[in-house]
C-alpha angles and dihedrals in degrees: 000000000000090000090049090053091048093050092048089050091051092049091048092049094047090050090050090048091052092053089074119130091197091206114198113187113211120208108233101170141354103316094344123116135184133204103199119213129209119267089222124103123269110286144149088255092064100027089229094295093146101125137085111242124184146180139200124215109216129185088266106033147305134318114202118203109203122342104225137238107313149007088265092052092047090053092047090050092050091049088049092053091048089057090055100044138003091211112119123259106256100185148340119229116199115206090202145331104270113127094241089061104036112026093089090067092108089073091059103041090123093064133058113275111202132194142144115290092244091049089059092048091050093051092049091049100044105018099097092049093049092045090058091049092051089049089056095047104042102021122191092016087076096050112141095008118145134174110266114187127218115266099205136043114228122236110224121225128056112330131181114231118176090340095308125116114228123181110214120197126194111217134166113200101104105035108354088259115057131156128202124191127206117191100216093201097059102018090237109154118204099198100179116206093327080092125048115175127192085349124087114251126247119232108184097119102021115135089212141320090250091059089049092050089054092053089052090055090047093051093046092056091059118103093251126157102182127028125211107190120201088248127018140033128327113257138187095203136061096263095117090055094048092048095044091050092047094047096046091048090049092050094044090051095048094052092044098051089042091057093045090054097042094242120174121245089244092060094053095049087059095047112128115264111231119254094237088068095051092112093050109100124227094017095142096040091050093043091059090049094045093050090050090049102039111022094080088061091051094048093048091060092056097046125085116225115250096196097067 
């Protein structure tokens, strides 16, 4: 019996040790740190750590930008921040409500968590369903994770936090409520999921690809020096804007042409992926999802109503 207990303890300890995010913040500018996520899909191998999370060290404390996929991730992020600075955490700012960006909130319940008003509404409305889905996909990494809503509504425009000027922009293209943050001191732009780079974009909540394209233009016009996309590598040039505009234009054209020609949804999900997107991960997977999310809208614009 004693040996069985020892073996059970060893198995549990090993399983616990394997559920380690091993977050390593990278300093990308004066006082600005990035925790870069994978460009793969959610899985038990990566624990859902597929998002770029950042934090800014101000004179008075730390501003955290997004909290990650789970309670465990949020705790790991907080521990990683503590290894960089002993300053207190002043505030968390969420770019939007999706689980990979907001489900680490539990680890920051003792500080203000700020978001757009609509982000809070969407998280309250969709959070439990998204949590169930994440539990199915990444398993034990989500253990103990609960939806924690923001406690503050952000004011857009330039705000002062801890002596640092941050420009907050309210956008809509990805979810209908998207926030981008520009650190005016360093020019680091945290674009949230308005920008995907080298990873195919996701479309479940978009109000429209035209709206998204307008957001890309607005962000590109800012005085940025470095770009942190929601997913994908850090850049110092405009490559994420170029790729996003190209990808959104291709996807819109595919859906629009398909609707004009009366194509079936199954035809579009098998459409060839342009060679220029060969290095972009998950293109086929996300094309299938985007067609299912968006194609009915395109079809409806081409069909005459028969009930009037």
